[in-house]
Structure formats: structure tokens, C-alpha cells
C-alpha positions as CSV (number, residue, x, y, z in Angstrom):
1,M,0.0,0.0,0.0
2,L,1.6,3.3,-1.1
3,A,1.1,5.3,2.1
4,L,2.2,8.8,1.3
5,Q,-1.1,10.6,1.2
6,G,-4.8,9.8,0.7
7,A,-7.1,7.0,1.8
8,F,-4.4,4.3,2.3
9,A,-5.4,3.2,5.8
10,R,-8.9,2.2,4.6
11,H,-7.4,0.2,1.8
12,V,-5.1,-1.6,4.3
13,D,-8.1,-2.5,6.4
14,V,-10.0,-3.9,3.4
15,L,-7.0,-5.9,2.2
16,R,-6.4,-7.4,5.6
17,R,-10.1,-8.3,5.9
18,C,-9.6,-10.1,2.6
19,G,-6.8,-12.1,4.1
20,A,-3.9,-10.3,2.4
21,E,-0.7,-9.4,4.2
22,A,-0.9,-5.6,3.7
23,F,1.7,-3.1,4.8
24,E,2.4,0.6,4.3
25,V,5.1,1.6,1.9
26,R,6.9,4.9,2.1
27,R,10.5,4.1,1.1
28,A,12.0,2.7,-2.1
29,D,13.6,-0.2,-0.2
30,E,10.2,-1.4,1.0
31,L,9.1,-1.9,-2.7
32,A,11.3,-5.0,-3.0
33,A,9.0,-7.0,-0.6
34,L,5.9,-6.5,-2.7
35,D,3.9,-9.0,-4.7
36,A,1.4,-6.2,-5.6
37,L,0.7,-2.5,-4.9
38,V,-2.3,-0.4,-4.3
39,I,-2.1,3.4,-5.1
40,P,-4.9,5.1,-3.2
41,G,-7.0,8.1,-3.9
42,G,-5.9,11.4,-2.6
43,E,-4.5,14.4,-4.4
44,S,-2.4,13.4,-7.4
45,T,-0.1,16.4,-7.5
46,T,0.6,16.2,-3.7
47,M,1.4,12.5,-4.2
48,I,3.8,13.3,-7.0
49,K,5.6,15.8,-4.8
50,L,5.9,13.3,-2.0
51,M,7.1,10.5,-4.4
52,T,9.7,12.9,-5.7
53,S,10.8,13.9,-2.1
54,F,11.0,10.3,-1.1
55,D,12.9,9.3,-4.2
56,L,10.1,6.9,-5.2
57,V,9.4,7.9,-8.8
58,D,12.1,5.8,-10.5
59,P,11.7,2.8,-8.3
60,L,7.9,2.8,-8.8
61,A,8.3,3.2,-12.6
62,K,10.6,0.1,-12.5
63,L,8.2,-1.9,-10.4
64,L,5.4,-1.1,-12.9
65,A,7.6,-1.8,-15.9
66,D,8.4,-5.2,-14.3
67,G,4.7,-6.0,-14.4
68,V,3.9,-6.0,-10.7
69,P,0.1,-6.0,-10.3
70,V,-1.2,-2.6,-9.2
71,F,-4.6,-1.3,-8.2
72,G,-5.1,2.5,-8.5
73,T,-8.1,4.3,-7.2
74,C,-9.0,7.9,-8.0
75,A,-5.7,9.7,-7.8
76,G,-4.0,6.3,-8.3
77,M,-5.9,6.0,-11.6
78,I,-4.5,9.4,-12.6
79,L,-1.0,8.4,-11.8
80,L,-1.2,5.1,-13.6
81,G,-2.7,6.5,-16.7
82,A,-0.9,7.3,-19.9
83,D,-2.0,10.9,-20.1
84,V,-3.9,13.4,-18.1
85,S,-5.8,16.6,-19.0
86,D,-6.4,19.4,-16.6
87,G,-3.3,18.5,-14.7
88,Q,-0.1,20.4,-14.0
89,P,2.0,21.2,-17.1
90,D,4.6,18.6,-15.9
91,Q,2.0,16.1,-14.6
92,L,3.6,12.7,-13.9
93,C,1.9,9.7,-15.5
94,F,3.4,6.3,-15.2
95,G,1.7,5.0,-18.4
96,A,1.0,1.6,-16.7
97,I,-2.5,1.5,-18.4
98,D,-3.4,3.0,-21.8
99,I,-6.1,5.4,-20.7
100,G,-6.4,9.2,-20.8
101,V,-8.0,10.8,-17.8
102,R,-9.3,14.3,-16.8
103,R,-8.6,15.2,-13.2
104,N,-11.7,16.2,-11.2
105,G,-13.8,15.3,-14.2
106,Y,-16.9,14.7,-12.1
107,G,-16.6,18.1,-10.4
108,R,-15.4,19.6,-7.2
109,Q,-15.8,18.2,-3.7
110,I,-19.4,19.5,-3.4
111,D,-20.3,17.4,-6.5
112,S,-19.4,14.1,-4.8
113,F,-21.9,11.3,-5.3
114,E,-22.5,7.6,-5.0
115,A,-23.7,5.3,-7.9
116,D,-24.6,1.7,-8.2
117,L,-22.3,0.0,-10.8
118,T,-22.5,-3.2,-12.6
119,V,-19.1,-4.8,-12.7
120,A,-18.2,-7.4,-15.3
121,G,-17.0,-10.6,-13.7
122,V,-18.2,-9.7,-10.3
123,D,-21.2,-11.5,-8.9
124,G,-23.6,-10.4,-6.1
125,G,-25.3,-7.4,-7.6
126,P,-24.1,-3.8,-8.1
127,I,-21.1,-2.3,-6.4
128,T,-21.5,1.2,-4.9
129,G,-19.0,3.6,-6.4
130,V,-18.1,6.6,-4.2
131,F,-17.0,9.4,-6.5
132,I,-15.1,12.3,-4.8
133,R,-13.4,14.8,-7.2
134,A,-13.1,11.7,-9.4
135,P,-11.3,11.5,-12.7
136,V,-13.2,10.9,-15.9
137,V,-11.7,8.4,-18.4
138,E,-11.7,10.2,-21.7
139,R,-9.9,7.6,-23.8
140,T,-9.1,3.9,-23.6
141,G,-6.5,2.0,-25.6
142,P,-7.3,-1.1,-27.6
143,D,-6.0,-3.5,-24.9
144,V,-7.9,-1.9,-22.0
145,E,-10.9,-3.8,-20.7
146,V,-13.7,-1.7,-19.3
147,L,-15.2,-3.5,-16.4
148,A,-17.8,-0.8,-15.3
149,S,-19.1,2.4,-16.7
150,F,-21.2,5.3,-15.3
151,E,-23.3,7.3,-17.8
152,G,-21.3,5.9,-20.7
153,D,-17.9,6.7,-19.2
154,P,-15.5,4.0,-18.1
155,V,-14.9,4.1,-14.3
156,L,-13.2,0.7,-13.7
157,C,-10.6,-0.5,-16.2
158,R,-8.1,-3.3,-16.4
159,Q,-5.1,-3.9,-18.7
160,G,-2.9,-6.9,-17.8
161,P,-1.9,-6.6,-14.2
162,V,-3.2,-3.1,-13.8
163,L,-6.7,-2.3,-12.3
164,V,-7.9,1.3,-11.9
165,S,-11.1,2.9,-10.7
166,S,-12.4,6.5,-10.8
167,F,-14.1,5.8,-7.5
168,H,-13.2,4.8,-3.9
169,P,-14.2,1.2,-3.3
170,E,-12.4,1.3,0.1
171,L,-15.1,3.7,1.5
172,T,-17.8,1.0,1.4
173,D,-18.1,-2.3,3.3
174,D,-18.0,-4.1,0.0
175,D,-14.7,-5.8,-0.6
176,R,-15.4,-7.5,-4.0
177,L,-13.1,-5.2,-6.0
178,H,-10.2,-5.8,-3.6
179,R,-10.9,-9.5,-3.9
180,L,-11.0,-9.2,-7.7
181,F,-7.6,-7.5,-7.6
182,L,-6.1,-10.0,-5.1
183,G,-7.4,-12.9,-7.3
184,S,-5.4,-11.5,-10.2
185,V,-2.3,-11.4,-8.0
186,G,-2.9,-15.0,-7.0
187,A,-3.2,-14.1,-3.3
């Protein structure tokens, strides 16, 4: 669990509830022990500044290039995408998944909302998506699988070992998306 800023503690709780050995990562040397990584929601530009301060940018890029499974939610989606609009001029994108996103695409904090989402490959009925200053996926590459959409826009996507969501699954009591991710890791 990348634990620099954002909703990382809630993710850790859900992962542990799912039976995973979850721990918080803040230093490059801690990355070597990972089988998978979650990049939480938060504020993407603040996360970039902290990654830079903690010398994590290059080690994270290498980890992603090596194909380590990663689940990015909200700001994590922005960081893992290939390109971002409405970001800083020098906005960091790891390009781990071939999507283009627009920061805060669903509006400001006051525009936050919840929506029931049908997720491909997940049984048990809809999943509640909690959208808080959430990014909008404006473009998906040919190898990206859209697992859920909201009003025609992709909000949950997968490409190889990378899973990303516009919303915050950790803010509900439903752990099915974390279990989906852990299943892809083989955990």
C-alpha cells in the first residue's frame, strides 16, 4: 500500500479483511518485498511531490515496468494512466495503463456522489461507487478492458496486471473489488 497521502489506511483494512498481508510503503527499499501494490485516492499532485521527495518515482516506474500487479483508485488512476488533462504542465503519468483521464472530471468536492455500478465478472449485484473529485476516463486504448461504466464513461478498467477505478471502493463495506484484484495477484 503506497502510504504517502490519501485513503491508504482504509485500503489496508480492506486488504487485511480479505486475508492479504498488507503493509504501508513509504520508502524505495520497501518496494522489494511487494507482490502487488495499491495506489490510493488522494490528491495526485501532492502524491507526485511526495514521491519525488522520497525518491520513489524511478523505483515505482521500474516496479510497474516489471509487471507487478497494481490497483489504483481515483488519484491512483490518474498516476497510472498514460496521459492526463487538466493536470499540472509537468504532470507525472506512469503509463501503466493505456487510458487518458481528466482530473476532477466529475466536479469539485461538493459534487461528490455515489452510484450503483454493474461490474463485469463480479457476482452479487451492483457495487456502490463513491465518487469524490473523481477523474473521468476520456480515452481507452485497444488493450484496455472496461469492467464498469457510469453514464457511458469507463470508471473501472483493467489492462494486464493493472486495475484502476475512478471511485473509492475502500469507502464502502463491499470488498469485492479488492478481492478481484487479489485474485489477479494469485493471493
